[in-house]
C-alpha positions as a Markdown table, in Angstrom:
| # | Residue | x | y | z |
|---|---|---|---|---|
| 1 | Unk | 89.9 | 85.2 | 91.1 |
| 2 | Unk | 86.5 | 86.2 | 89.6 |
| 3 | Unk | 85.4 | 89.7 | 89.9 |
| 4 | Unk | 82.1 | 88.9 | 92.0 |
| 5 | Unk | 84.4 | 86.9 | 94.3 |
| 6 | Unk | 86.5 | 90.1 | 95.4 |
| 7 | Unk | 85.0 | 91.2 | 98.8 |
| 8 | Unk | 84.5 | 95.0 | 99.2 |
| 9 | Unk | 86.6 | 96.8 | 101.7 |
| 10 | Unk | 84.9 | 97.5 | 105.0 |
| 11 | Unk | 84.5 | 100.9 | 106.3 |
| 12 | Unk | 87.2 | 100.4 | 108.8 |
| 13 | Unk | 89.6 | 99.1 | 106.0 |
| 14 | Unk | 88.9 | 102.1 | 103.9 |
| 15 | Unk | 89.4 | 104.4 | 106.9 |
| 16 | Unk | 92.6 | 102.6 | 107.6 |
| 17 | Unk | 94.0 | 103.2 | 104.2 |
| 18 | Unk | 92.7 | 106.7 | 103.8 |
| 19 | Unk | 94.2 | 107.9 | 107.1 |
| 20 | Unk | 97.4 | 106.3 | 106.4 |
| 21 | Unk | 97.8 | 108.0 | 103.1 |
| 22 | Unk | 96.8 | 111.2 | 104.7 |
| 23 | Unk | 99.6 | 110.9 | 107.1 |
| 24 | Unk | 102.1 | 110.0 | 104.6 |
| 25 | Unk | 101.2 | 112.8 | 102.4 |
| 26 | Unk | 101.3 | 115.2 | 105.4 |
| 27 | Unk | 97.6 | 116.2 | 105.2 |
| 28 | Unk | 97.5 | 114.8 | 108.9 |
| 29 | Unk | 101.1 | 116.3 | 109.9 |
| 30 | Unk | 103.1 | 115.2 | 112.9 |
| 31 | Unk | 102.0 | 116.9 | 116.1 |
| 32 | Unk | 98.6 | 117.7 | 114.9 |
| 33 | Unk | 95.4 | 116.8 | 116.9 |
| 34 | Unk | 92.1 | 115.7 | 115.2 |
| 35 | Unk | 88.7 | 114.8 | 116.7 |
| 36 | Unk | 87.2 | 111.6 | 115.7 |
| 37 | Unk | 84.0 | 113.5 | 114.5 |
| 38 | Unk | 86.3 | 115.8 | 112.3 |
| 39 | Unk | 88.0 | 112.9 | 110.6 |
| 40 | Unk | 84.5 | 111.2 | 110.2 |
| 41 | Unk | 83.1 | 114.1 | 108.5 |
| 42 | Unk | 86.3 | 114.6 | 106.3 |
| 43 | Unk | 86.1 | 110.9 | 105.2 |
| 44 | Unk | 82.3 | 110.8 | 105.0 |
| 45 | Unk | 82.0 | 108.0 | 107.5 |
| 46 | Unk | 80.6 | 107.4 | 111.0 |
| 47 | Unk | 82.8 | 107.6 | 113.9 |
| 48 | Unk | 82.9 | 104.0 | 114.6 |
| 49 | Unk | 85.2 | 102.9 | 111.7 |
| 50 | Unk | 87.2 | 106.1 | 112.3 |
| 51 | Unk | 88.0 | 104.9 | 116.0 |
| 52 | Unk | 88.7 | 101.3 | 114.8 |
| 53 | Unk | 91.1 | 102.6 | 112.3 |
| 54 | Unk | 92.8 | 104.9 | 114.9 |
| 55 | Unk | 93.3 | 101.8 | 117.1 |
| 56 | Unk | 94.9 | 99.9 | 114.3 |
| 57 | Unk | 97.3 | 102.9 | 113.3 |
| 58 | Unk | 98.2 | 103.5 | 116.9 |
| 59 | Unk | 99.4 | 99.9 | 117.0 |
| 60 | Unk | 101.7 | 100.6 | 114.0 |
| 61 | Unk | 103.1 | 103.6 | 115.7 |
| 62 | Unk | 101.6 | 106.4 | 113.5 |
| 63 | Unk | 99.3 | 108.0 | 115.9 |
| 64 | Unk | 98.1 | 107.9 | 119.5 |
| 65 | Unk | 94.6 | 108.1 | 120.9 |
| 66 | Unk | 93.8 | 110.5 | 123.7 |
| 67 | Unk | 90.5 | 110.3 | 125.8 |
| 68 | Unk | 88.2 | 113.0 | 125.0 |
| 69 | Unk | 90.9 | 114.7 | 122.7 |
| 70 | Unk | 90.7 | 112.6 | 119.7 |
| 71 | Unk | 94.1 | 111.5 | 118.0 |
| 72 | Unk | 97.4 | 113.0 | 117.9 |
| 73 | Unk | 99.6 | 112.2 | 114.7 |
| 74 | Unk | 103.1 | 111.2 | 116.2 |
| 75 | Unk | 106.3 | 112.6 | 115.0 |
| 76 | Unk | 109.1 | 110.6 | 113.6 |
| 77 | Unk | 111.6 | 110.0 | 116.3 |
| 78 | Unk | 115.3 | 109.5 | 115.7 |
| 79 | Unk | 115.6 | 107.1 | 118.6 |
| 80 | Unk | 112.6 | 105.2 | 117.2 |
| 81 | Unk | 114.1 | 104.9 | 113.8 |
| 82 | Unk | 117.4 | 103.7 | 115.4 |
| 83 | Unk | 115.6 | 101.0 | 117.1 |
| 84 | Unk | 113.6 | 99.9 | 114.0 |
| 85 | Unk | 116.4 | 100.0 | 111.6 |
| 86 | Unk | 118.4 | 97.9 | 114.1 |
| 87 | Unk | 115.6 | 95.1 | 114.0 |
| 88 | Unk | 115.1 | 95.5 | 110.3 |
| 89 | Unk | 118.7 | 95.2 | 109.7 |
| 90 | Unk | 119.0 | 91.8 | 111.5 |
| 91 | Unk | 115.8 | 90.4 | 110.2 |
| 92 | Unk | 116.3 | 91.4 | 106.5 |
| 93 | Unk | 120.0 | 90.4 | 106.5 |
| 94 | Unk | 118.6 | 86.9 | 107.8 |
| 95 | Unk | 116.0 | 86.9 | 105.0 |
| 96 | Unk | 118.7 | 87.5 | 102.4 |
| 97 | Unk | 120.8 | 84.7 | 103.7 |
| 98 | Unk | 117.9 | 82.4 | 103.8 |
| 99 | Unk | 116.7 | 83.3 | 100.4 |
| 100 | Unk | 120.1 | 82.4 | 99.0 |
| 101 | Unk | 120.2 | 79.1 | 100.7 |
| 102 | Unk | 116.9 | 78.2 | 99.2 |
| 103 | Unk | 117.9 | 78.9 | 95.6 |
| 104 | Unk | 114.9 | 80.4 | 94.3 |
| 105 | Unk | 113.9 | 79.9 | 90.7 |
| 106 | Unk | 114.2 | 82.4 | 87.9 |
| 107 | Unk | 110.5 | 83.0 | 88.4 |
| 108 | Unk | 110.8 | 83.5 | 92.1 |
| 109 | Unk | 113.5 | 86.1 | 91.5 |
| 110 | Unk | 111.5 | 88.0 | 88.7 |
| 111 | Unk | 109.7 | 90.4 | 91.2 |
| 112 | Unk | 113.0 | 91.3 | 92.8 |
| 113 | Unk | 114.8 | 91.9 | 89.5 |
| 114 | Unk | 111.8 | 94.0 | 88.4 |
| 115 | Unk | 112.0 | 96.2 | 91.5 |
| 116 | Unk | 115.8 | 96.8 | 90.9 |
| 117 | Unk | 115.2 | 97.5 | 87.1 |
| 118 | Unk | 112.4 | 100.0 | 88.2 |
| 119 | Unk | 114.7 | 101.7 | 90.7 |
| 120 | Unk | 117.2 | 102.3 | 88.0 |
| 121 | Unk | 114.7 | 103.7 | 85.6 |
| 122 | Unk | 113.2 | 105.8 | 88.3 |
| 123 | Unk | 116.6 | 107.4 | 89.1 |
| 124 | Unk | 117.4 | 108.0 | 85.5 |
| 125 | Unk | 114.0 | 109.9 | 85.1 |
| 126 | Unk | 114.6 | 111.8 | 88.4 |
| 127 | Unk | 111.5 | 110.3 | 90.0 |
| 128 | Unk | 112.3 | 109.8 | 93.5 |
| 129 | Unk | 108.8 | 108.9 | 94.5 |
| 130 | Unk | 108.9 | 106.2 | 92.0 |
| 131 | Unk | 112.3 | 105.1 | 93.4 |
| 132 | Unk | 111.0 | 104.9 | 96.9 |
| 133 | Unk | 108.0 | 102.7 | 95.7 |
| 134 | Unk | 110.3 | 100.3 | 93.9 |
| 135 | Unk | 112.7 | 100.3 | 96.9 |
| 136 | Unk | 110.0 | 99.3 | 99.2 |
| 137 | Unk | 109.0 | 96.6 | 96.8 |
| 138 | Unk | 112.5 | 95.3 | 96.7 |
| 139 | Unk | 112.6 | 94.9 | 100.5 |
| 140 | Unk | 109.2 | 93.3 | 100.7 |
| 141 | Unk | 110.2 | 90.6 | 98.1 |
| 142 | Unk | 113.6 | 90.1 | 99.7 |
| 143 | Unk | 111.8 | 89.1 | 102.9 |
| 144 | Unk | 109.3 | 86.9 | 101.0 |
| 145 | Unk | 112.0 | 85.1 | 99.5 |
| 146 | Unk | 113.5 | 84.3 | 103.0 |
| 147 | Unk | 110.6 | 82.1 | 103.5 |
| 148 | Unk | 110.1 | 83.0 | 107.3 |
| 149 | Unk | 106.6 | 84.0 | 107.9 |
| 150 | Unk | 107.5 | 85.5 | 111.3 |
| 151 | Unk | 110.2 | 87.5 | 110.0 |
| 152 | Unk | 107.7 | 88.8 | 107.3 |
| 153 | Unk | 105.2 | 89.6 | 110.0 |
| 154 | Unk | 107.5 | 91.7 | 112.2 |
| 155 | Unk | 108.8 | 93.6 | 109.2 |
| 156 | Unk | 105.5 | 94.5 | 107.9 |
| 157 | Unk | 104.6 | 95.7 | 111.5 |
| 158 | Unk | 107.6 | 98.2 | 111.1 |
| 159 | Unk | 107.1 | 99.2 | 107.4 |
| 160 | Unk | 104.7 | 102.0 | 107.6 |
| 161 | Unk | 106.9 | 104.0 | 110.2 |
| 162 | Unk | 110.1 | 103.1 | 107.8 |
| 163 | Unk | 108.1 | 104.5 | 104.8 |
| 164 | Unk | 107.0 | 107.5 | 106.7 |
| 165 | Unk | 110.7 | 108.5 | 107.5 |
| 166 | Unk | 111.9 | 107.6 | 104.1 |
| 167 | Unk | 109.2 | 109.9 | 102.5 |
| 168 | Unk | 110.0 | 112.8 | 104.9 |
| 169 | Unk | 113.6 | 112.7 | 104.0 |
| 170 | Unk | 113.5 | 111.6 | 100.3 |
| 171 | Unk | 114.3 | 115.0 | 98.9 |
| 172 | Unk | 117.2 | 115.7 | 101.5 |
| 173 | Unk | 119.2 | 112.7 | 100.8 |
| 174 | Unk | 121.8 | 112.3 | 98.0 |
| 175 | Unk | 120.7 | 110.5 | 94.8 |
| 176 | Unk | 120.5 | 106.8 | 95.9 |
| 177 | Unk | 122.8 | 105.6 | 93.3 |
| 178 | Unk | 124.8 | 103.5 | 96.0 |
| 179 | Unk | 121.5 | 101.9 | 97.3 |
| 180 | Unk | 120.7 | 100.5 | 93.8 |
| 181 | Unk | 124.2 | 99.1 | 93.4 |
| 182 | Unk | 123.7 | 97.5 | 96.8 |
| 183 | Unk | 120.4 | 95.9 | 96.0 |
| 184 | Unk | 121.9 | 94.4 | 92.8 |
| 185 | Unk | 124.8 | 93.1 | 94.8 |
| 186 | Unk | 122.4 | 91.4 | 97.1 |
| 187 | Unk | 120.4 | 90.1 | 94.2 |
| 188 | Unk | 123.5 | 88.6 | 92.7 |
| 189 | Unk | 124.6 | 87.0 | 95.7 |
| 190 | Unk | 121.2 | 85.4 | 96.2 |
| 191 | Unk | 120.9 | 84.2 | 92.6 |
| 192 | Unk | 124.5 | 82.6 | 93.1 |
| 193 | Unk | 123.3 | 80.9 | 96.2 |
| 194 | Unk | 125.9 | 82.7 | 98.4 |
| 195 | Unk | 124.1 | 83.3 | 101.6 |
| 196 | Unk | 126.8 | 84.7 | 103.6 |
| 197 | Unk | 127.6 | 87.3 | 101.0 |
| 198 | Unk | 124.0 | 88.2 | 100.7 |
| 199 | Unk | 123.9 | 88.7 | 104.5 |
| 200 | Unk | 127.0 | 90.9 | 104.7 |
| 201 | Unk | 126.0 | 93.1 | 101.8 |
| 202 | Unk | 122.5 | 93.8 | 102.9 |
| 203 | Unk | 123.6 | 94.3 | 106.4 |
| 204 | Unk | 125.8 | 97.0 | 105.5 |
| 205 | Unk | 123.3 | 98.5 | 103.3 |
| 206 | Unk | 120.7 | 98.6 | 106.1 |
| 207 | Unk | 123.3 | 100.1 | 108.5 |
| 208 | Unk | 124.3 | 102.8 | 106.1 |
| 209 | Unk | 120.4 | 103.5 | 105.6 |
| 210 | Unk | 119.8 | 103.9 | 109.2 |
| 211 | Unk | 122.7 | 106.3 | 109.5 |
| 212 | Unk | 121.6 | 108.5 | 106.6 |
| 213 | Unk | 117.8 | 108.7 | 107.7 |
| 214 | Unk | 118.6 | 109.2 | 111.6 |
| 215 | Unk | 121.3 | 111.8 | 110.5 |
| 216 | Unk | 118.9 | 113.7 | 108.6 |
| 217 | Unk | 116.0 | 113.7 | 111.0 |
| 218 | Unk | 118.4 | 114.8 | 113.7 |
| 219 | Unk | 120.0 | 117.6 | 111.4 |
| 220 | Unk | 116.8 | 119.0 | 110.4 |
| 221 | Unk | 115.1 | 118.5 | 113.8 |
| 222 | Unk | 112.2 | 116.8 | 111.7 |
| 223 | Unk | 110.9 | 115.0 | 114.8 |
| 224 | Unk | 110.0 | 118.1 | 116.6 |
| 225 | Unk | 106.5 | 119.4 | 116.5 |
């Protein structure tokens, strides 16, 4: 696509991205309250795109809008994460199975392989944030390879909340060597066309991730404000 054909982001899109990153970075911490006027001044925008962005982020479970009180950044709830991981476990495992059945080409599998290579490199370098980014790419590519647009849509709706919980607990968890091994095993099963094996491995992987994340949230009471 030519450079002149790229449409600039609207103020609302810029506000969504900026506020999302501020929530993930902890600049807008869980339980904090913020007036629309405060956020508008901080981001150098009018209140209208801030309000529209807040509506979008409310739908993604990151904040709630309160009349005459602005927005409140929602905590990460262990109960919410249990439900989210239960949904993701089933949908992503289905995607893994369907991806294997579709027998993707070497080119189709390349982004998935690259994510695994990047995860291994990140662990070797002790760069957990880079590992988390590559891990997120792996799961997105897995769902893409499954070829079900509705599965992809639902997973995308939940991805922000999963990312937030993962980043909160990232430096509390054991080094995720087993996670990398699981990813490679899923990749190998997809590559060989073994849908049942891809489903079994990925389902166990996601269930283990749920137990780990929820356990850390409960142990450290990270959902409290």
